[in-house]
C-alpha positions as CSV (number, residue, x, y, z in Angstrom):
1,M,105.1,143.1,155.0
2,S,107.3,144.9,156.7
3,T,111.0,144.6,155.0
4,G,113.0,144.8,157.9
5,P,115.4,141.3,159.3
6,L,115.0,138.1,157.9
7,I,114.4,136.4,161.4
8,K,114.5,132.7,161.2
9,S,113.0,130.0,163.2
10,Q,116.4,128.6,163.9
11,D,117.5,132.3,165.4
12,V,115.0,131.9,167.7
13,M,114.3,128.0,168.3
14,S,114.8,126.9,172.7
15,N,116.4,124.0,173.8
16,N,114.2,123.4,176.3
17,F,113.3,120.8,175.4
18,V,113.4,116.2,176.8
19,K,113.0,113.2,174.8
20,L,111.7,110.5,176.1
21,D,110.7,107.2,174.3
22,G,106.8,106.3,174.5
23,M,107.2,104.1,176.5
24,C,107.7,105.9,180.0
25,T,105.1,107.0,181.2
26,V,104.2,110.5,183.1
27,Q,105.0,110.3,185.7
28,E,109.0,110.2,184.0
29,A,108.0,112.9,181.6
30,I,106.3,114.9,184.3
31,D,109.8,114.5,187.0
32,A,112.1,114.6,182.9
33,M,109.9,118.6,182.8
34,R,110.1,118.9,186.4
35,A,114.0,119.0,186.2
36,N,115.0,120.9,183.5
37,N,112.1,123.3,184.0
38,T,110.1,122.8,180.7
39,D,106.6,122.8,179.6
40,V,107.5,119.9,176.4
41,I,108.4,116.8,175.9
42,I,109.5,115.5,172.7
43,V,108.6,112.2,171.5
44,D,111.1,110.6,169.4
45,K,110.9,107.9,166.7
46,R,110.3,104.0,166.7
47,S,112.0,103.5,163.4
48,E,113.5,105.9,160.9
49,H,109.5,105.4,159.0
50,D,108.0,106.5,162.3
51,A,107.7,110.3,162.8
52,Y,108.3,112.3,166.3
53,G,105.0,112.5,168.7
54,I,105.5,116.0,170.8
55,V,103.2,115.9,174.8
56,V,103.1,119.5,176.7
57,L,101.3,119.9,180.0
58,S,97.5,120.5,178.3
59,D,97.7,116.9,177.5
60,I,98.2,116.2,180.8
61,A,96.3,118.1,182.6
62,K,93.1,116.6,179.8
63,K,94.7,113.9,179.1
64,V,95.1,112.4,182.8
65,M,94.2,114.3,185.6
66,A,91.2,115.5,184.3
67,K,89.9,111.8,183.8
68,D,91.6,110.6,187.0
69,R,93.1,108.5,185.3
70,A,97.3,107.3,187.6
71,P,100.4,109.1,185.2
72,E,103.0,106.0,186.6
73,R,99.6,103.4,184.9
74,V,99.5,105.7,181.3
75,N,102.3,106.1,179.1
76,I,103.0,108.8,177.8
77,Y,102.2,107.5,173.6
78,E,98.8,107.3,175.0
79,I,97.7,110.8,174.6
80,M,101.4,112.2,172.6
81,A,100.3,114.8,169.5
82,K,101.6,112.5,166.3
83,P,102.7,113.1,164.0
84,L,103.7,116.9,165.2
85,I,103.3,119.9,162.8
86,S,107.6,120.8,162.9
87,L,109.3,124.6,161.3
88,P,112.4,123.5,159.1
89,P,115.3,125.8,160.3
90,H,115.1,128.7,157.7
91,M,111.6,129.5,157.8
92,D,110.9,133.2,158.8
93,V,109.4,133.0,161.8
94,R,106.5,135.4,161.0
95,Y,105.0,132.3,159.4
96,C,105.8,130.6,162.0
97,A,103.5,133.3,163.7
98,R,100.1,132.1,161.1
99,L,101.2,127.9,161.7
100,F,100.9,129.0,164.7
101,E,97.3,130.9,164.4
102,R,95.6,128.7,161.7
103,F,96.4,125.3,163.5
104,G,96.2,125.9,167.3
105,L,99.5,125.6,168.4
106,A,101.8,126.5,171.6
107,Y,105.0,124.8,170.0
108,A,107.2,123.0,167.0
109,P,109.8,121.6,167.2
110,V,112.6,122.6,164.4
111,I,113.8,119.8,162.4
112,E,115.9,119.7,159.7
113,N,117.2,115.8,158.4
114,E,115.1,114.0,160.6
115,E,116.9,115.4,163.5
116,V,115.0,117.8,166.7
117,L,117.0,121.2,166.7
118,G,115.4,123.3,168.5
119,L,111.3,123.2,170.5
120,V,109.7,127.3,169.3
121,G,106.6,128.5,171.0
122,Y,105.2,131.7,171.6
123,R,107.6,132.7,174.1
124,E,110.8,132.5,171.4
125,L,108.3,134.3,169.0
126,V,107.7,137.5,170.5
127,L,110.0,137.8,173.4
């Protein structure tokens, strides 16, 4: 590895995500995505012993639209990925990129003390 300056996940993370309850419908998630110009919904934990979930546009396309399901009749908990793979705020972005490649991720939230601080995707890693 090069010995350049250390760039951490918290340095590149975006705040461009929406956090919703799992009982929200896919239509509500689509509306929130449009209103906030984002491709990602973080599904909030139901309790302190629960885990966060994630819904991205491709989940909606593959699990709702492609299966001809009505977005207003599907809850996001039905299509979310949970538990999600998260990043610590001080992780070197080179390891973030490796994690994305190894597990086929497009996005991962930065979580510290059980709180979502931001979101890292390929756009944040590269640009």
